C-alpha positions as CSV (number, residue, x, y, z in Angstrom):
1,M,-19.0,-7.0,-8.6
2,S,-17.6,-8.9,-5.6
3,G,-14.7,-10.4,-7.6
4,I,-13.7,-7.0,-8.9
5,A,-14.0,-5.4,-5.4
6,E,-12.0,-8.2,-3.9
7,R,-9.2,-8.0,-6.4
8,V,-9.0,-4.2,-6.3
9,S,-9.1,-4.1,-2.5
10,A,-6.6,-6.8,-2.1
11,A,-4.2,-5.1,-4.6
12,W,-4.6,-1.8,-2.8
13,A,-3.8,-3.5,0.5
14,V,-0.7,-5.1,-1.0
15,A,0.3,-1.7,-2.3
16,G,-0.1,-0.4,1.3
17,G,2.0,-3.2,2.5
18,L,4.7,-2.3,0.0
19,V,4.7,1.3,1.3
20,I,5.0,0.0,4.9
21,L,7.9,-2.3,3.7
22,A,9.6,0.8,2.2
23,I,9.2,2.6,5.5
24,M,10.7,-0.3,7.3
25,L,13.7,-0.5,4.9
26,V,14.4,3.2,5.1
27,T,14.1,3.1,8.9
28,S,16.5,0.2,9.1
29,V,19.0,2.0,6.9
30,N,18.7,5.1,9.0
31,V,19.1,3.2,12.3
32,G,22.1,1.4,10.7
33,A,23.6,4.8,9.9
34,F,23.1,5.9,13.4
35,A,24.9,2.9,14.7
36,L,27.7,3.4,12.2
37,D,28.0,7.0,13.3
38,R,28.5,5.9,16.9
39,L,31.2,3.5,15.8
40,A,32.8,6.1,13.4
41,R,33.0,8.7,16.2
42,L,35.4,6.4,18.1
43,F,37.8,7.0,15.2
44,G,37.1,10.7,14.8
45,A,34.8,10.4,11.8
46,N,31.1,10.6,11.4
47,V,28.3,8.9,9.3
48,G,25.3,11.0,8.4
49,A,21.8,9.7,8.6
50,L,19.5,9.7,5.6
51,P,18.6,13.3,4.7
52,G,14.9,13.8,4.6
53,Y,14.1,10.6,6.5
54,E,11.4,12.2,8.6
55,D,9.9,13.7,5.5
56,F,9.7,10.4,3.7
57,V,8.3,8.5,6.7
58,R,5.6,11.1,7.4
59,L,4.5,11.2,3.8
60,A,4.6,7.5,3.3
61,V,2.7,6.7,6.5
62,S,0.0,9.2,5.4
63,C,-0.4,7.1,2.3
64,A,-0.3,3.7,3.8
65,A,-2.5,4.4,6.8
66,L,-5.8,4.2,5.0
67,M,-4.8,1.7,2.2
68,F,-5.9,-1.3,4.3
69,F,-9.4,-0.1,5.2
70,P,-11.2,-1.3,2.0
71,Y,-9.8,-4.8,2.3
72,C,-10.6,-4.9,6.0
73,Q,-14.2,-3.8,5.2
74,L,-14.5,-6.4,2.5
75,R,-13.5,-9.1,5.0
76,R,-15.6,-7.5,7.6
77,G,-12.5,-7.3,9.8
78,H,-13.7,-4.2,11.6
79,V,-14.7,-4.3,15.3
80,A,-18.2,-5.3,16.0
81,V,-19.9,-5.5,19.3
82,D,-22.7,-8.1,19.5
83,L,-23.6,-8.0,23.2
84,F,-27.3,-7.6,22.7
85,V,-27.6,-7.9,18.9
86,S,-27.0,-11.7,19.0
87,L,-30.4,-12.0,20.8
88,F,-32.3,-10.2,18.0
89,P,-34.1,-12.0,15.1
90,R,-32.1,-12.3,11.9
91,V,-34.2,-9.7,10.1
92,V,-33.3,-7.1,12.8
93,K,-29.7,-8.0,12.7
94,R,-29.6,-7.6,8.9
95,A,-31.3,-4.2,9.2
96,L,-28.8,-3.0,11.8
97,D,-26.0,-4.3,9.7
98,R,-27.3,-2.3,6.7
99,L,-27.7,0.7,8.8
100,W,-24.1,0.6,10.0
101,L,-22.9,-0.1,6.5
102,A,-24.7,3.0,5.3
103,T,-23.1,4.9,8.2
104,I,-19.7,3.7,7.1
105,V,-20.4,4.8,3.5
106,A,-21.5,8.2,4.7
107,L,-18.4,8.5,7.0
108,A,-16.0,7.4,4.3
109,L,-17.5,9.8,1.7
110,F,-17.4,12.7,4.3
111,L,-13.8,12.0,5.0
112,A,-12.9,11.7,1.3
113,Y,-14.6,15.1,0.7
114,W,-12.6,16.8,3.4
115,M,-9.4,15.1,2.3
116,C,-10.0,16.3,-1.3
117,L,-10.4,19.9,0.0
118,G,-7.2,19.5,2.1
119,M,-5.4,18.2,-1.0
120,L,-6.6,21.1,-3.1
121,E,-5.6,23.6,-0.4
122,T,-2.2,22.0,0.0
123,R,-1.7,22.1,-3.8
124,A,-2.8,25.8,-4.0
125,D,-0.4,26.6,-1.2
126,R,2.4,24.8,-3.0
127,A,3.4,23.1,0.3
128,L,6.7,21.3,0.2
129,S,8.2,18.8,2.6
130,P,10.8,20.7,4.6
131,V,13.9,18.7,3.8
132,L,13.3,16.8,0.6
133,G,11.3,19.6,-1.0
134,W,8.7,17.2,-2.4
135,P,5.2,18.6,-3.1
136,E,2.9,17.3,-0.4
137,W,-0.4,17.2,-2.3
138,P,0.2,14.0,-4.2
139,F,0.5,12.1,-1.0
140,Y,-3.2,12.8,-0.3
141,L,-4.3,10.8,-3.4
142,P,-3.9,7.3,-1.9
143,G,-5.9,8.4,1.1
144,V,-8.7,9.8,-1.1
145,I,-8.7,6.6,-3.2
146,S,-8.7,4.5,-0.1
147,L,-11.7,6.3,1.4
148,L,-13.7,6.1,-1.9
149,L,-12.8,2.4,-2.3
150,W,-13.9,1.8,1.3
151,A,-17.2,3.5,0.7
152,L,-17.7,1.5,-2.5
153,V,-17.0,-1.8,-0.7
154,A,-19.4,-0.9,2.2
155,A,-22.1,0.2,-0.3
156,W,-21.7,-3.0,-2.2
157,Q,-22.1,-5.0,1.0
158,I,-25.5,-3.2,1.7
159,F,-26.9,-4.8,-1.4
160,E,-25.2,-8.2,-1.4
161,T,-27.5,-11.1,-1.2
162,G,-25.4,-13.4,1.0
163,E,-26.1,-13.4,4.7
164,H,-23.4,-12.1,6.9
165,V,-25.3,-11.9,10.2
């Protein structure tokens, strides 16, 4: 299971990175258009910015924001505070680790449930982005998948035999 979870989480994080790269490229083009517009105004012309730039960035960020969570969980890259726990016996540390992993599973599933409801409501409302006119509900899917994958990775870590703590 660990090999599959690692490959899927890594591929999902790379996909999130590609979305962030697309955001950076579109932002660079939009900033370039702004600079060209300033220059063109000196000659009585104008250069328009990308239509729907804000729509694209808002929807793309909503996809990418959660796509790194599963890989971060897999690598245990989350914040941990070990002020007092480092003094506890190994068995207590492992029990606390499992308790927090179970809490992460519950939290991720809770958020996935509410995000699914939001996606269904957005779809039923036929909500469209204001400028581009894109349906908004498909942009919920990467978030739901991310949360479910995050819960799966944390659940797998509860039962793994290797010692982390």
